C-alpha positions in Angstrom: -3.3 71.4 136.5 -0.9 74.0 134.8 -0.9 73.6 131.1 2.5 73.6 129.3 2.7 73.7 125.5 5.9 72.4 124.0 7.0 72.6 120.3 8.2 69.2 119.1 12.0 69.0 119.0 13.8 68.1 115.8 15.6 65.2 117.4 15.4 61.4 117.2 12.6 59.8 119.3 15.1 58.6 121.9 16.8 62.0 122.3 13.5 63.8 122.3 12.2 61.6 125.2 15.4 62.2 127.3 15.4 66.0 126.6 11.7 66.3 127.6 12.3 64.4 130.8 15.2 66.6 131.7 13.3 69.7 130.7 10.4 68.9 132.9 12.6 68.0 135.8 14.6 71.3 135.5 11.4 73.3 135.1 10.1 71.7 138.4 13.3 72.6 140.2 13.0 76.2 139.1 9.6 76.6 140.8 9.7 77.0 144.6 6.0 76.6 145.1 3.5 74.0 143.8 4.4 70.6 142.6 6.1 69.0 139.6 5.9 65.2 139.3 7.5 63.6 136.2 6.6 60.0 135.4 8.4 58.0 132.7 6.8 54.6 132.0 8.4 51.8 130.1 6.4 49.0 128.4 3.3 51.0 128.7 0.7 52.1 126.1 -1.0 54.5 128.5 -1.6 58.0 127.2 -3.2 59.4 130.4 -2.4 58.9 134.1 -4.1 59.9 137.3 -2.5 61.1 140.6 -4.6 59.9 143.5 -4.8 59.6 147.3 -7.0 57.8 149.7 -9.7 59.4 151.9 -11.0 56.6 154.0 -12.2 53.9 151.6 -12.6 56.5 148.8 -10.0 57.2 146.1 -9.7 60.9 145.3 -8.0 62.1 142.1 -5.6 65.1 142.6 -4.4 65.6 139.0 -4.4 64.2 135.5 -1.5 64.0 133.1 -1.3 63.2 129.4 1.8 61.8 127.6 3.7 64.5 125.7 5.4 63.4 122.4 5.7 59.8 123.5 7.8 61.0 126.5 7.1 61.5 130.2 3.9 62.5 131.9 3.9 65.7 133.9 1.7 66.4 136.9 2.0 70.0 137.9 0.1 72.5 140.1 0.6 76.0 141.6 -0.5 74.8 145.0 1.5 72.4 147.0 0.1 68.9 147.8 -0.2 67.7 151.4 2.5 65.5 152.6 1.5 61.8 152.6 0.8 58.7 150.5 -0.1 58.9 146.8 -0.3 56.6 143.9 -0.4 56.7 140.1 -3.1 54.9 138.2 -3.7 54.2 134.5 -6.7 55.3 132.5 -8.4 52.1 133.5 -7.7 53.1 137.1 -5.3 50.3 137.6 -2.8 51.1 140.3 0.7 51.3 138.8 2.9 52.4 141.7 2.8 54.4 144.9 5.0 56.9 146.6 5.3 59.6 149.3 5.4 63.3 149.4 7.5 64.3 152.4 9.1 67.6 151.6 10.3 68.4 148.1 7.5 68.3 145.6 9.8 68.2 142.5 9.8 64.5 142.0 10.6 62.1 139.2 9.8 58.4 138.7 11.1 56.1 135.9 9.6 52.6 136.0 9.0 49.5 134.0 5.3 48.7 134.8 6.0 45.0 134.2 8.3 45.0 137.3 7.9 48.2 139.3 9.6 46.8 142.4 13.0 46.2 140.9 12.9 48.8 138.1 11.9 51.9 139.9 14.3 54.8 139.7 13.2 57.8 141.9 14.4 61.4 141.8 14.0 64.3 144.2 13.2 62.3 147.3 15.4 60.3 149.7 12.3 58.8 151.3 11.0 57.3 148.1 14.4 55.9 147.4 14.5 54.3 150.8 10.9 53.0 150.3 11.7 51.2 147.1 14.9 49.9 148.4 12.9 48.3 151.3 10.4 46.9 148.8 13.3 45.4 146.8 14.6 43.7 150.0 11.2 42.3 150.8 10.6 41.2 147.3 13.9 39.4 147.0 12.7 36.7 149.3 10.1 35.7 146.7 11.7 36.2 143.3 9.5 37.4 140.5 6.2 36.0 141.7 5.4 39.4 143.3 5.0 42.0 140.6 2.6 44.8 141.7 2.6 47.3 144.5 -0.7 46.0 145.9 1.2 42.8 146.9 2.8 44.7 149.8 0.3 43.3 152.4 1.1 39.8 151.2 4.8 40.4 151.3 4.6 41.8 154.8 2.6 38.7 156.0 4.9 36.1 154.4 8.4 37.6 154.5 11.0 35.8 156.6 11.6 38.3 159.4 14.9 36.7 160.4 16.4 38.8 157.6 18.7 41.2 159.2 18.2 43.7 156.4 14.5 43.9 157.2 15.0 44.3 160.9 17.3 47.2 160.3 14.4 49.1 158.7 12.5 49.0 162.0 15.1 49.4 164.7 14.5 53.0 165.7 11.0 54.3 165.4 12.0 57.8 166.5 14.1 58.4 163.4 11.8 56.7 160.8 10.7 58.4 157.7 7.0 58.2 156.9 7.6 55.6 154.2 9.3 53.4 156.8 6.4 54.0 159.2 4.0 52.9 156.5 6.0 49.7 155.9 6.0 49.0 159.6 2.3 49.6 159.8 1.7 47.2 156.9 3.0 44.3 158.9 -0.1 42.3 160.1 -0.5 42.4 163.8 0.0 38.7 164.3 3.3 38.7 162.4 4.5 41.8 164.1 3.8 40.4 167.6 5.5 37.1 166.8 8.7 38.7 165.7 8.8 42.0 167.6 6.8 41.5 170.8 7.3 37.8 171.4 4.1 35.8 170.8 4.8 33.0 173.3 1.5 33.2 175.2 -1.4 30.9 174.7 -5.2 30.8 175.2 -6.8 33.8 176.9 -3.4 35.5 177.6 -2.6 35.3 173.9 -5.9 37.0 173.0 -5.3 39.8 175.5 -1.8 40.3 174.4 -2.9 40.4 170.7 -5.4 43.2 171.5 -3.2 45.1 173.9 -0.4 45.3 171.4 -2.6 45.6 168.3 -1.4 49.1 167.3 2.2 48.9 168.5 3.4 49.2 164.9 0.8 51.8 163.8 0.9 55.2 165.4 -2.7 56.5 165.3 -1.4 60.1 165.9 0.3 60.1 162.4 -2.0 62.1 160.1 -0.4 60.7 156.9 -1.5 57.2 157.8 -5.2 58.3 157.5 -4.8 58.5 153.7 -3.1 55.1 153.3 -4.8 51.8 152.5 -3.5 50.2 155.6 -5.2 52.6 158.0 -8.9 51.5 157.8 -7.8 47.9 157.1 -6.1 47.7 160.5 -8.9 49.5 162.4 -11.6 47.3 160.9 -9.5 44.2 161.8 -9.3 45.4 165.4 -13.1 45.9 165.6 -13.8 42.5 164.1 -11.3 40.8 166.4 -12.7 42.4 169.5 -16.3 41.6 168.5 -15.3 37.9 168.3 -13.9 37.9 171.8 -16.9 37.9 174.2 -14.7 38.3 177.3 -13.6 41.7 176.1 -15.7 44.8 176.7 -16.3 46.4 173.3 -16.9 49.9 174.6 -13.8 49.8 176.8 -11.7 48.7 173.9 -13.0 51.3 171.5 -12.6 54.1 174.1 -9.0 52.9 174.6 -8.5 52.9 170.8 -9.7 56.5 170.5 -7.4 57.6 173.4 -4.4 56.2 171.4 -4.9 59.1 168.9 -5.3 61.7 171.7 -2.1 63.6 170.8 -3.4 64.8 167.5 -6.9 66.3 167.2 -7.2 65.9 163.5 -6.0 62.3 163.6 -8.4 61.5 166.5 -11.3 63.1 164.6 -10.6 61.0 161.6 -10.4 57.9 163.7 -13.7 58.6 165.4 -15.3 59.3 162.1 -14.2 56.0 160.7 -15.4 54.1 163.8 -18.8 56.0 163.7 -19.2 55.2 160.0 -18.2 51.5 160.5 -20.5 50.9 163.4 -23.3 52.8 161.6 -22.9 50.8 158.4 -23.1 47.5 160.3 -25.5 48.5 163.0 -27.3 45.2 162.6 -24.3 43.3 164.0 -24.5 42.4 167.7 -23.5 45.4 169.8 -22.6 47.6 166.9 -25.7 49.8 167.2 -24.8 50.5 170.9 -21.3 51.5 169.8 -22.7 53.8 167.1 -24.9 55.6 169.7 -22.0 55.7 172.2 -19.5 57.3 169.8 -21.9 60.0 168.6 -23.3 60.9 172.0 -20.2 60.5 174.1 -17.5 61.8 171.7 -19.0 63.9 168.9 -22.1 65.6 170.3 -20.5 66.5 173.7 -17.6 68.1 171.9 -14.8 65.8 173.0 -13.9 65.2 169.4 -14.8 67.4 166.4 -16.9 66.0 163.5 -14.4 65.1 160.7 -17.0 66.0 158.1 -19.4 68.5 159.8 -21.6 68.4 156.7 -22.8 64.9 157.5 -23.8 65.7 161.1 -27.6 66.2 160.4 -27.8 62.9 158.4 -26.0 61.0 161.1 -28.2 62.4 163.9 -31.3 61.3 161.9 -29.9 57.8 161.7 -28.9 58.0 165.4 -32.5 58.7 166.4 -33.8 55.7 164.6 -31.1 53.3 165.9 -31.4 54.7 169.5 -35.1 53.7 169.7 -34.2 50.1 168.9 -31.4 49.4 171.3 -31.7 46.2 173.3 -33.6 46.9 176.5 -35.9 49.5 174.9 -39.6 48.8 174.3 -40.4 48.3 170.7 -43.0 50.7 169.3 -46.5 49.4 168.7 -48.1 48.8 165.3 -51.6 47.7 164.2 -52.3 46.0 160.8 -54.9 43.6 159.2 -54.5 39.9 158.9 -55.6 37.8 155.9 -59.2 38.1 157.0 -59.1 41.9 157.5 -59.1 41.6 161.4 -56.8 44.2 163.0 -54.0 43.0 165.2 -51.6 45.2 167.3 -48.1 44.1 168.4 -48.9 44.9 172.0 -52.0 42.7 171.9 -49.8 39.6 171.6 -50.0 38.0 175.1 -46.9 35.8 175.3 -43.7 35.4 177.2 -41.7 36.0 174.0 -42.6 37.6 170.7 -40.6 37.3 167.5 -41.3 40.3 165.4 -40.7 39.2 161.8 -40.5 41.5 158.8 -40.6 39.5 155.5 -41.9 39.3 152.0 -43.1 36.4 149.8 -40.9 37.7 147.0 -37.8 37.9 149.1 -35.5 34.9 148.3 -33.6 35.2 151.6 -37.0 35.2 153.4 -38.0 32.0 151.6 -34.7 30.4 152.5 -35.1 31.4 156.2 -38.8 30.4 156.5 -38.2 26.7 157.2 -35.9 27.6 160.2 -38.4 30.1 161.4 -41.2 27.5 161.2 -39.1 25.0 163.2 -38.3 27.7 165.8 -42.0 28.4 166.2 -42.9 24.7 166.5 -40.2 24.1 169.2 -40.8 27.2 171.2 -44.4 28.2 170.8 -45.8 25.8 173.5 -42.7 25.2 175.6 -41.7 28.8 176.1 -45.0 30.6 175.2 -43.6 32.2 172.1 -45.6 34.0 169.4 -44.6 35.3 166.0 -45.9 38.6 164.7 -45.2 38.4 161.0 -45.3 41.8 159.2 -45.4 41.4 155.4 -43.6 44.0 153.3 -45.2 42.7 150.1 -46.9 45.0 147.6 -49.4 42.4 146.5 -52.1 41.2 149.0 -53.0 38.3 146.8 -49.4 37.0 146.5 -49.0 37.4 150.3 -52.1 35.4 151.1 -51.3 32.7 148.6 -47.9 32.2 150.2 -49.3 31.9 153.7 -51.9 29.4 152.6 -49.5 27.3 150.6 -47.0 27.1 153.4 -49.5 27.1 156.2 -47.8 29.7 158.4 -49.5 29.2 161.8 -48.7 32.5 163.5 -50.2 36.0 163.3 -49.6 37.4 159.8 -50.4 41.0 159.0 -50.0 43.2 156.0 -47.6 46.1 156.7 -48.8 48.4 153.9 -52.3 48.7 155.4 -51.2 49.8 158.8 -53.6 52.0 160.7 -51.0 52.8 163.4 -47.3 53.0 162.9 -45.1 53.0 159.7 -43.0 49.9 160.1 -40.3 51.3 157.8 -39.7 54.2 160.1 -40.4 52.6 163.5 -38.1 49.6 163.0 -35.7 51.0 160.4 -36.6 48.2 158.0 -34.3 48.6 155.0 -34.2 45.0 153.9 -35.8 41.6 154.7 -35.9 39.4 156.6 -35.4 41.4 159.8 -36.3 39.9 163.2 -36.6 41.3 166.7 -37.0 39.1 169.8 -39.0 40.7 172.6 -40.1 39.7 176.1 -43.6 39.8 177.6 -43.4 43.6 177.9 -42.2 44.0 174.3 -38.8 45.0 175.4 -36.2 44.2 172.8 -33.9 41.3 173.9 -32.1 40.8 170.6 -32.3 41.6 166.9 -30.9 40.9 163.4 -30.0 37.3 164.4 -31.0 33.9 163.1 -33.8 31.7 164.6 -31.0 29.4 166.0 -29.4 32.3 167.9 -32.7 33.5 169.1 -33.4 30.0 170.4 -30.1 30.0 172.3 -30.9 33.4 173.9 -34.3 32.1 175.1 -32.8 28.9 176.5 -30.1 30.8 178.3 -32.6 33.3 179.7 -34.9 30.5 180.9 -32.0 28.5 182.5 -31.0 31.6 184.4 -34.5 32.0 185.8 -35.8 28.5 186.3 -38.5 29.6 188.8 -39.9 32.4 186.6 
């Protein structure tokens, strides 16, 4: 930030404030390069403010400004900021208001923080003026119950879209400013389709229409949307929706999603990065590990899409290797560990039609909560379907582990993971928490993982009903 030292003016407090604000604004207009953003807050005790933007789910701070002589705050820099979405936050990191940089970087904002929607006065930007006029129109439907900028998603979900003044904002996508595109993208998919697409279908057709038109009001080729709060929110919602519709092919839908950003290499790279990160973070959800592997192998590593952050490539490839080995259909790696009597048991030595590989700990509260369900699952499926459980303890205390087994009379094979003579369970099965369960067939091929005993039971029943003469 450029430092500006001002000598206090011999004026009354009110005149000093006004003169400072005009001085900063004029100074900004005199500089052709860089940025000058003046902020005048009413009803605020803040003495320091932050200029921020989003990068995925992270908030990055671009500049800091301190109040000068009880007057405005000045953000300034010799290098221009990228066009896009920004917001001002207080010292406590509370979001005060948002705005857009779309051209001129000599901007001013005067706002009463108790009511930013109706009090905002912008300078230097037609787009920001239009943005806050739109917010005022939306807010007018609800009176004073909506006070902060973060209420925008709620506004967009609840506003009466029969208002002609709102429709006018979205008539012609081709001539929209980025602030209007952001407002349009903020409309939840269901609301947008109801009023703009015509949500008159039902059942399966409604679900297909919902997915097919999911991004009609969000152009994934728009780079500025990458740094807005609505971007990842909408993509995550899409993934969650598709994952809950078993009739849809997840890979096909994700590939189509990536193609929607095909006209902008940077935007497509950012989209693929977010998808890869999302599926990697939630690899334990059904099908997410397969999507994680698919995106890295079929888009990033083959060069179709560039890594958005090349520095993370090695880390992600290490994670990829672990997850790839545990995809459904792959044979789980063998391990050999001692039971409570010191007798060695290997996973592959379990002769059964089904094996539930269970990683657990006696000190794990989630494990203790799940153990009654696991015990019932074993009782119901052990004899009927020839199921065995290979329980690997992650405990640090042998005594505590043995005491728990004896107290609860766990009837299956129980081994102590920390005394393995073949295979490190942490590395082989990517065990980062407990309980973790893998369901395997008689050849130790992985059928399913990271599910509950009830869901494993349903899988076995479905598998058995499909092969009654097996």
